[in-house]
N, CA and C atoms as a LAMMPS dump frame, in Angstrom:
ITEM: TIMESTEP
0
ITEM: NUMBER OF ATOMS
333
ITEM: BOX BOUNDS ff ff ff
-5.0000000000000000e+02 5.0000000000000000e+02
-5.0000000000000000e+02 5.0000000000000000e+02
-5.0000000000000000e+02 5.0000000000000000e+02
ITEM: ATOMS id mol type element x y z
1 1 1 N -6.93 -103.988 -54.4
2 1 2 C -6.388 -102.701 -54.137
3 1 3 C -6.083 -101.444 -55.111
4 2 1 N -5.745 -101.791 -56.194
5 2 2 C -5.367 -100.508 -56.795
6 2 3 C -4.339 -99.642 -57.178
7 3 1 N -5.391 -98.405 -56.799
8 3 2 C -4.751 -96.97 -56.876
9 3 3 C -4.497 -96.667 -55.02
10 4 1 N -5.352 -97.495 -54.637
11 4 2 C -5.867 -97.275 -53.069
12 4 3 C -4.498 -96.605 -52.239
13 5 1 N -4.379 -95.18 -51.5
14 5 2 C -3.657 -95.215 -50.696
15 5 3 C -3.329 -95.874 -49.101
16 6 1 N -2.418 -96.391 -48.768
17 6 2 C -2.387 -97.184 -47.622
18 6 3 C -2.591 -96.571 -46.553
19 7 1 N -3.601 -97.864 -46.008
20 7 2 C -4.04 -97.162 -44.303
21 7 3 C -2.946 -97.204 -43.413
22 8 1 N -2.846 -96.452 -42.551
23 8 2 C -2.018 -96.198 -41.461
24 8 3 C -1.92 -97.554 -40.412
25 9 1 N -0.819 -97.817 -39.924
26 9 2 C -0.87 -98.781 -38.755
27 9 3 C -1.38 -97.925 -37.481
28 10 1 N -2.473 -99.163 -36.708
29 10 2 C -2.452 -98.244 -35.299
30 10 3 C -1.381 -97.706 -34.662
31 11 1 N -1.354 -96.265 -34.622
32 11 2 C -0.015 -95.662 -33.211
33 11 3 C 0.827 -95.123 -34.676
34 12 1 N 0.817 -95.799 -35.653
35 12 2 C 1.606 -94.873 -36.634
36 12 3 C 1.664 -93.247 -36.271
37 13 1 N 0.368 -92.869 -36.971
38 13 2 C -0.171 -91.23 -36.902
39 13 3 C 0.859 -91.076 -35.708
40 14 1 N 0.842 -91.045 -35.036
41 14 2 C 0.999 -90.342 -33.694
42 14 3 C 2.658 -90.468 -33.569
43 15 1 N 3.303 -91.657 -34.182
44 15 2 C 4.545 -91.531 -34.237
45 15 3 C 5.103 -90.701 -35.713
46 16 1 N 4.158 -90.475 -36.57
47 16 2 C 4.762 -89.284 -37.539
48 16 3 C 4.695 -88.227 -37.277
49 17 1 N 3.658 -88.333 -36.429
50 17 2 C 3.404 -86.351 -35.86
51 17 3 C 4.437 -86.378 -35.052
52 18 1 N 4.734 -86.924 -33.941
53 18 2 C 6.007 -86.761 -33.112
54 18 3 C 7.035 -86.226 -33.873
55 19 1 N 7.693 -87.864 -34.953
56 19 2 C 8.845 -87.484 -35.732
57 19 3 C 8.652 -85.675 -36.142
58 20 1 N 7.901 -85.189 -36.82
59 20 2 C 7.496 -83.888 -37.663
60 20 3 C 7.64 -82.955 -36.666
61 21 1 N 7.421 -83.059 -35.224
62 21 2 C 7.253 -81.786 -34.157
63 21 3 C 8.625 -82.474 -33.805
64 22 1 N 9.294 -83.454 -33.668
65 22 2 C 10.845 -83.042 -33.25
66 22 3 C 11.911 -82.498 -34.605
67 23 1 N 11.337 -82.856 -35.845
68 23 2 C 12.202 -81.498 -36.838
69 23 3 C 12.045 -80.491 -37.089
70 24 1 N 10.558 -79.806 -36.882
71 24 2 C 10.12 -78.699 -37.276
72 24 3 C 9.409 -78.256 -36.039
73 25 1 N 9.449 -77.565 -34.962
74 25 2 C 8.553 -77.165 -34.152
75 25 3 C 9.001 -75.432 -33.409
76 26 1 N 7.814 -75.094 -33.142
77 26 2 C 6.47 -75.344 -33.269
78 26 3 C 5.727 -75.22 -34.605
79 27 1 N 4.998 -76.511 -34.973
80 27 2 C 4.027 -76.243 -36.043
81 27 3 C 2.686 -76.185 -36.327
82 28 1 N 2.184 -75.725 -36.917
83 28 2 C 0.554 -76.008 -36.642
84 28 3 C 0.015 -76.968 -37.489
85 29 1 N -1.38 -78.079 -37.305
86 29 2 C -1.821 -79.234 -37.616
87 29 3 C -1.594 -79.083 -39.385
88 30 1 N -1.894 -78.31 -40.166
89 30 2 C -1.703 -78.309 -41.367
90 30 3 C -0.331 -78.893 -41.928
91 31 1 N 0.727 -77.765 -41.041
92 31 2 C 1.899 -77.941 -41.618
93 31 3 C 2.237 -79.614 -41.168
94 32 1 N 1.897 -79.907 -40.213
95 32 2 C 2.507 -81.29 -40.03
96 32 3 C 1.938 -82.461 -41.082
97 33 1 N 1.06 -81.902 -41.499
98 33 2 C 0.138 -83.112 -42.161
99 33 3 C 0.75 -82.899 -43.883
100 34 1 N 1.351 -81.503 -44.279
101 34 2 C 2.067 -81.427 -45.4
102 34 3 C 3.333 -82.366 -45.194
103 35 1 N 4.151 -81.691 -44.679
104 35 2 C 5.544 -82.54 -43.941
105 35 3 C 5.15 -83.783 -44.266
106 36 1 N 4.407 -84.633 -43.358
107 36 2 C 4.325 -86.331 -44.063
108 36 3 C 4.08 -86.603 -45.036
109 37 1 N 3.246 -85.638 -46.078
110 37 2 C 2.691 -85.959 -47.241
111 37 3 C 4.248 -85.51 -48.135
112 38 1 N 4.813 -84.998 -47.936
113 38 2 C 6.098 -84.567 -48.902
114 38 3 C 7.173 -85.515 -48.046
115 39 1 N 7.653 -86.007 -46.939
116 39 2 C 8.581 -87.045 -46.508
117 39 3 C 8.096 -88.435 -47.297
118 40 1 N 6.708 -88.568 -47.029
119 40 2 C 6.474 -89.869 -47.287
120 40 3 C 6.38 -89.862 -49.23
121 41 1 N 6.76 -88.697 -50.179
122 41 2 C 6.912 -88.827 -51.615
123 41 3 C 5.18 -88.94 -51.555
124 42 1 N 4.482 -88.142 -51.24
125 42 2 C 2.755 -88.122 -51.188
126 42 3 C 2.187 -89.358 -51.261
127 43 1 N 2.677 -90.562 -50.571
128 43 2 C 1.853 -91.636 -50.189
129 43 3 C 0.763 -91.416 -49.559
130 44 1 N 1.527 -90.806 -48.166
131 44 2 C 0.751 -90.962 -46.731
132 44 3 C 0.06 -89.808 -46.997
133 45 1 N -1.411 -89.519 -47.105
134 45 2 C -2.302 -88.095 -46.801
135 45 3 C -2.988 -87.775 -45.26
136 46 1 N -2.224 -87.307 -44.547
137 46 2 C -3.108 -87.827 -43.319
138 46 3 C -4.222 -86.432 -43.354
139 47 1 N -5.427 -86.87 -43.072
140 47 2 C -6.431 -85.899 -43.268
141 47 3 C -7.066 -85.486 -41.989
142 48 1 N -7.971 -84.422 -42.142
143 48 2 C -8.217 -83.732 -40.856
144 48 3 C -8.608 -84.432 -39.458
145 49 1 N -9.616 -85.288 -40.363
146 49 2 C -10.289 -86.358 -39.429
147 49 3 C -9.533 -87.308 -38.394
148 50 1 N -8.343 -87.499 -39.169
149 50 2 C -7.712 -88.298 -38.45
150 50 3 C -6.354 -87.436 -37.562
151 51 1 N -5.928 -86.51 -38.137
152 51 2 C -4.802 -85.451 -37.682
153 51 3 C -5.491 -84.463 -36.108
154 52 1 N -6.4 -84.376 -36.512
155 52 2 C -6.7 -83.5 -34.609
156 52 3 C -7.403 -84.614 -33.81
157 53 1 N -7.838 -85.217 -33.633
158 53 2 C -7.932 -85.983 -32.954
159 53 3 C -6.442 -86.908 -32.31
160 54 1 N -5.631 -87.134 -33.352
161 54 2 C -4.454 -87.533 -32.979
162 54 3 C -3.75 -86.775 -32.137
163 55 1 N -3.859 -85.347 -32.651
164 55 2 C -2.985 -84.252 -31.571
165 55 3 C -3.683 -84.122 -30.334
166 56 1 N -5.071 -84.353 -30.529
167 56 2 C -5.603 -84.1 -29.028
168 56 3 C -5.446 -84.848 -28.221
169 57 1 N -5.195 -86.64 -28.749
170 57 2 C -4.878 -87.636 -27.842
171 57 3 C -3.294 -87.59 -27.179
172 58 1 N -2.385 -86.842 -28.186
173 58 2 C -0.937 -86.759 -27.733
174 58 3 C -1.042 -85.606 -26.747
175 59 1 N -1.885 -84.633 -26.806
176 59 2 C -1.677 -83.34 -25.84
177 59 3 C -1.974 -84.055 -24.431
178 60 1 N -3.031 -84.76 -24.352
179 60 2 C -3.988 -85.563 -23.163
180 60 3 C -2.723 -86.753 -22.767
181 61 1 N -2.063 -87.038 -23.614
182 61 2 C -0.792 -88.06 -22.979
183 61 3 C 0.465 -87.302 -22.354
184 62 1 N 0.169 -86.168 -22.897
185 62 2 C 1.545 -84.786 -22.049
186 62 3 C 2.863 -85.267 -23.063
187 63 1 N 1.894 -85.701 -24.108
188 63 2 C 3.558 -85.913 -24.865
189 63 3 C 3.768 -84.894 -26.076
190 64 1 N 2.707 -83.743 -26.337
191 64 2 C 3.112 -82.749 -27.274
192 64 3 C 2.106 -81.486 -25.998
193 65 1 N 2.479 -80.245 -26.386
194 65 2 C 2.102 -78.932 -26.05
195 65 3 C 1.633 -78.478 -26.9
196 66 1 N 1.251 -76.712 -26.832
197 66 2 C 0.891 -76.06 -28.075
198 66 3 C 0.706 -74.533 -27.243
199 67 1 N 0.958 -73.651 -28.059
200 67 2 C 1.229 -71.955 -27.562
201 67 3 C 0.299 -71.933 -29.045
202 68 1 N -0.553 -70.585 -28.814
203 68 2 C -1.207 -69.997 -29.603
204 68 3 C -0.594 -68.824 -30.578
205 69 1 N -0.619 -68.808 -31.598
206 69 2 C 0.193 -68.112 -32.689
207 69 3 C -0.506 -67.756 -34.412
208 70 1 N 0.182 -66.98 -35.023
209 70 2 C -0.92 -66.533 -36.113
210 70 3 C 0.156 -67.312 -37.286
211 71 1 N -0.584 -67.774 -38.185
212 71 2 C -0.26 -68.746 -39.297
213 71 3 C -0.095 -67.697 -40.608
214 72 1 N 0.527 -68.195 -41.471
215 72 2 C 1.27 -67.839 -42.729
216 72 3 C -0.053 -66.973 -43.292
217 73 1 N -0.968 -67.213 -43.22
218 73 2 C -2.49 -66.783 -43.73
219 73 3 C -3.067 -66.117 -42.994
220 74 1 N -2.711 -65.46 -41.647
221 74 2 C -2.917 -64.44 -41.102
222 74 3 C -4.343 -65.031 -40.025
223 75 1 N -4.116 -66.418 -39.569
224 75 2 C -5.122 -66.817 -39.08
225 75 3 C -4.711 -67.659 -37.778
226 76 1 N -5.378 -67.19 -36.513
227 76 2 C -4.662 -67.756 -35.344
228 76 3 C -4.83 -69.01 -35.182
229 77 1 N -3.836 -69.386 -34.533
230 77 2 C -4.307 -70.852 -34.368
231 77 3 C -3.296 -71.993 -33.159
232 78 1 N -3.363 -72.888 -33.061
233 78 2 C -2.52 -73.61 -32.269
234 78 3 C -1.41 -74.065 -32.757
235 79 1 N -0.043 -74.281 -32.032
236 79 2 C 1.288 -74.412 -33.109
237 79 3 C 1.523 -75.561 -31.831
238 80 1 N 2.169 -76.448 -32.637
239 80 2 C 2.398 -77.724 -31.039
240 80 3 C 4.045 -77.719 -30.901
241 81 1 N 4.355 -78.289 -30.15
242 81 2 C 5.609 -78.867 -29.639
243 81 3 C 5.641 -80.046 -29.145
244 82 1 N 6.835 -80.433 -29.309
245 82 2 C 7.218 -81.661 -28.246
246 82 3 C 7.456 -81.319 -26.934
247 83 1 N 7.246 -82.444 -25.92
248 83 2 C 7.305 -81.767 -24.538
249 83 3 C 8.642 -82.627 -24.235
250 84 1 N 9.48 -82.664 -23.299
251 84 2 C 10.311 -83.276 -22.855
252 84 3 C 10.065 -85.319 -22.925
253 85 1 N 8.653 -85.135 -22.358
254 85 2 C 8.443 -86.348 -22.398
255 85 3 C 7.835 -87.356 -23.586
256 86 1 N 7.5 -86.17 -24.409
257 86 2 C 7.458 -86.735 -25.781
258 86 3 C 8.532 -87.188 -26.576
259 87 1 N 9.591 -86.469 -26.018
260 87 2 C 10.755 -86.553 -26.912
261 87 3 C 11.376 -88.22 -26.174
262 88 1 N 10.958 -88.333 -25.286
263 88 2 C 11.409 -89.385 -24.349
264 88 3 C 10.786 -90.838 -25.128
265 89 1 N 9.492 -90.507 -25.285
266 89 2 C 8.388 -91.843 -25.717
267 89 3 C 8.907 -91.593 -27.244
268 90 1 N 9.223 -90.588 -27.849
269 90 2 C 9.602 -90.716 -29.612
270 90 3 C 10.987 -91.832 -29.538
271 91 1 N 11.634 -91.656 -29.038
272 91 2 C 13.097 -92.3 -29.016
273 91 3 C 12.735 -93.824 -28.586
274 92 1 N 11.966 -94.248 -27.531
275 92 2 C 11.699 -95.399 -27.418
276 92 3 C 10.566 -96.049 -28.367
277 93 1 N 9.897 -95.503 -29.23
278 93 2 C 8.72 -95.456 -30.454
279 93 3 C 9.642 -95.78 -31.686
280 94 1 N 10.739 -95.088 -31.366
281 94 2 C 11.319 -95.417 -33.009
282 94 3 C 12.207 -96.607 -32.652
283 95 1 N 12.634 -96.947 -31.255
284 95 2 C 13.785 -98.632 -31.331
285 95 3 C 12.534 -99.238 -31.418
286 96 1 N 11.497 -99.143 -31.062
287 96 2 C 10.475 -100.652 -31.153
288 96 3 C 10.254 -100.676 -32.691
289 97 1 N 9.964 -99.374 -32.928
290 97 2 C 9.718 -99.648 -34.879
291 97 3 C 10.556 -99.929 -35.827
292 98 1 N 11.912 -99.628 -35.191
293 98 2 C 12.824 -100.271 -35.929
294 98 3 C 12.97 -101.958 -36.001
295 99 1 N 12.616 -102.438 -34.559
296 99 2 C 12.763 -103.962 -34.461
297 99 3 C 12.137 -104.124 -35.269
298 100 1 N 10.678 -103.825 -35.216
299 100 2 C 9.288 -104.565 -35.513
300 100 3 C 9.279 -104.283 -37.262
301 101 1 N 10.107 -103.462 -37.771
302 101 2 C 10.07 -103.479 -38.78
303 101 3 C 10.954 -104.206 -39.777
304 102 1 N 12.014 -104.295 -38.977
305 102 2 C 13.391 -105.384 -39.337
306 102 3 C 13.091 -106.638 -39.327
307 103 1 N 11.926 -106.581 -38.064
308 103 2 C 11.693 -108.708 -38.418
309 103 3 C 10.436 -108.369 -39.351
310 104 1 N 9.749 -107.677 -39.489
311 104 2 C 8.443 -108.009 -40.375
312 104 3 C 9.034 -108.302 -41.901
313 105 1 N 10.179 -107.354 -41.891
314 105 2 C 11.191 -107.697 -43.237
315 105 3 C 11.646 -109.02 -43.52
316 106 1 N 12.266 -109.421 -42.325
317 106 2 C 13.052 -110.687 -42.243
318 106 3 C 11.691 -111.838 -42.814
319 107 1 N 10.751 -111.767 -42.412
320 107 2 C 9.807 -112.47 -42.716
321 107 3 C 9.459 -112.614 -44.035
322 108 1 N 8.998 -111.223 -44.316
323 108 2 C 8.737 -111.216 -46.096
324 108 3 C 9.449 -111.641 -46.929
325 109 1 N 11.179 -111.668 -46.245
326 109 2 C 11.859 -111.879 -47.409
327 109 3 C 12.143 -113.545 -47.531
328 110 1 N 11.404 -114.169 -46.813
329 110 2 C 11.399 -115.549 -46.821
330 110 3 C 10.556 -116.314 -48.248
331 111 1 N 11.286 -117.087 -48.986
332 111 2 C 11.498 -118.121 -50.264
333 111 3 C 9.658 -117.673 -50.395
């Protein structure tokens, strides 16, 4: 293991992206990855090769939408935002995450 960064569980990246967009919307992809890195105290590093496929997947599911805009460095790009369906999905996913996380913590606490 050593100093390696932890891998995200399947589906966790989608949850993190949706959470970031609930907090700060609309956002471009780079901004989402920076926010996740900062919130995790530099533990979670979301690479472009994982981020953009996740954004496209969430867009296809109707959980996020985008608008074209101009970034701080004057570049045209997509700015993503949650849809109403994305809000509902996030609420359910967060409740499920809390339940599963609590159960895993109970198991890990055993003698």
